[in-house]
N, C-alpha and C positions, 0 to 999 in steps of 0.2 A: 245562356238562359235569356229568354225574351224579356224585354223591359217590363211588360205587364206582370210577369211572374215575379220579377224583382220587387216591384212596387207592392204586390200582395205580401211578399215575404217580409219586407220592412214594416208594412202596416201592422202585421201580426206581432212583430218584435216590439214595436213602439207601444202597442196596447198592453203588452206584458209588463212594461215599465211603470204603468200607472196602478194606483190602488184599486181595489174592487169594492163594490157596495152601491147602495141606493144613491148616494150623493154624487156618484160619478157616472151614472147611467146616461144622463142627457149630455154629458160633456164628452164622453168617448165616442165621438162621431166619426164614422169611416171617412167622410170627406176631408175632415181635418188631418187625419193621419195619412190618408192617401196623398194629400198635397205635400206633406212633410216628407213622405217616402220617395217622392219623385227625385228630390235632391240627393238622397242616399243612393238611389239607383244610378244617378248620373255619376256620383263619386266613384262607385264601384266600377262602372264602365271605364271611367277615366283612369283608374288605377291599373286596369288591365291593359289599356293602351300604353301606359308608361312602362309597364313590365316588358313590353315588346321592344322598347327603346334601350333595354339593357344589353341587347345583342345587336351589333352593327348589321348583321345579315337580315334582321327584321326591322331595323330602325328607319324612320323616315323624318320625323320631326327633329330628332337630335343627331341626324346623320352628319350635319356640318360640324357639330361638336366632336363627333368621333373622328372626322377627317382632320380637324385642327389638332386633336390629341396625337394623331398618328403621322402628322406631317404630310398630309395629302391636301390637294394634289401635288405630286412630285414630278420628276423628269420623265417618268414612264406613263404618266396619266394622259390618255388621249383626250382631245376636245369632244364636247357633246356626249359625255357618257350617259348612259341610261341609269335609272335608279338602281336596278339590279347589279349593274356593272360597278357602280360606286360601292354598293354594299359588299360585293365580293372582294373588291380591292381592300376595303377596310378589314374584312375578316382575314384575308391572307396576311396582311401586314401585322395584325394583332396576334395571330397565332404563329407567326414565323419564329422558329427557334434556331434556325441556321442548320447547315449541313452541307455535305459535299457529294452525297451519293445520288444516283439516278432516282432512287425511290423518294428522296427528299424533294427533288425538283419536280417529280410527278405530283407529289402532294401539293406543291405550290401551284401547279397548273390546275389541279382539281379545285383548290380554294378560290382560284380566280374564275372558276366556272367553265374551264376547258377540259372536262373529263375526256379520257381517251387519248390524251397526248402521250406519244411513245418516245422514249429515249433509247438510243442504241449507240454502241461504241464501235470504233474502228480498231481492229487488232492487227498489229504488224505480223507479217509472215514469219513463222519460225520453223526451221528445219526440224522434222521429227514430230511436230505438233500440227502444222497446217497440212492441207491436202492439195492434190493437183487441182488446179482451177481456182484456188484461193488467190485473191489479189495480193500483189507485192506491196501495195501502197505506193505513193509517189514522192516520198522523201528523197532528197538529193544525195545524201551521203551514205554510200553502201558500206556497212560496217562488217558484214560477214566475209571472212577470208578462208581460203583453204587451210585446214588445220584447226579451225574453230570447232567447237563441240556441238552436239545435237542440242537444240533449244536456243542457240544464238539467233539473234534477229538479223534477217537478211538486209533490212534497211534499218536505219536508226529509229529510236523509239518515239519520234515526235507524234505519230498517229495514236499513240496510247493516250494522248491528252486531247483528242478530238472526239466529239460526240455529235450525233444527229438528233434533231428534234422534229418529229412528224406530228403536226398539229392541224387543227381546224382553222381555216382562213376566215377572218372576220371582214376582210376587204377582198372583193373580187370584182374588179371593174374592167370589163373587156373593151377593146378598141371599138369605137362606133363611128361609122362613116358619116360625115357631116358635123360631128361634134369634135372629133379629134383630128389632128393634123399629121402631115408627114414627119416622121421622126419620133412620134409618140410610141410607147410600147404597145404591143398587141394586147397585153393584159397587165393590170396592176393588182397584185394580191399580197396577202400577208396577214399578220396578227401583231400589230405594233405593241400592244400592252404586254402580251406574253413574251415577245421577242426581247423587249427592253428589260423586263423583269428577270428573265433567265440570264441575260448577259450581265446584269448587275449582281446577281446572286451566285453565279457559277464561280468555281475556283479560278483564281487569277491566271494560273498557268495553262488553262484549258481554252479550247476554241469550240464554238457551237455552230453547226450548220442547220439551217431551218428549211424544211420542206412542208408544203401545205396541201390540204385536200379540201374539197367542197363540203363533204358530209362525213359523219362518223363511220 
C-alpha cells in the first residue's frame, strides 16, 4: 500500500477515536491527524521490514545475527560472498536436518542456490546383472573367482561408496597470455562452497568426484 493511502487510513482511524459534536468540529483538523498518521504509517512500514528479517533468505539488516547464530562464516565459506550467497548459506545450515542419500545432498545444493546439481553413483560390475560394455571399475582386488555365483562382484565393492557430483562452476578462469606464466593451468574452475559443503556432509566412508559445467 502506498504511503499516502496509509496516511489516509490512519487519519480516518484517529478521527473515529475522538468524540463527535459541535465542541469538536474545530479541533478535528485534518492537518493535525495527517501529521500524527505519518508516524503510524512509518511504524507499519518498519514492521513489514522487520518481518522480512525473520527468514535468513530475505534478511539483510539482521543477516549478521543469523550468521552468528548458525556459526557462519565457517571453513566452507568463501571470501567476498554476495548478499544472496550469504542468505542461501544461512538457509541451508538452518534447514539442514542431516541425511545420507543423494536426494538429501541435492536438497543441500538447492538450498545453497545451485539448482540442477546431479549426483550419480558408480556401480561395480556384477555377473548376471551388468551387461557387455559396462565398466569393470578400477579397484585392485579382484574378488570374483571361478565357482562364485551369479551376482558376485567381479571387483571388490569399493566403488559402491563413490559418487559423482555434476555441478555448475562458480569459478572459471582460463589461461591468459600476458597475465599467466609458464606452468600455470590452462583453466581454473570449480565451486568451492558446494564442494566443501558436500565433502563435510557426505557419509565418512564415501568419496566424491566433482565435475563442472558452465551453464545449467
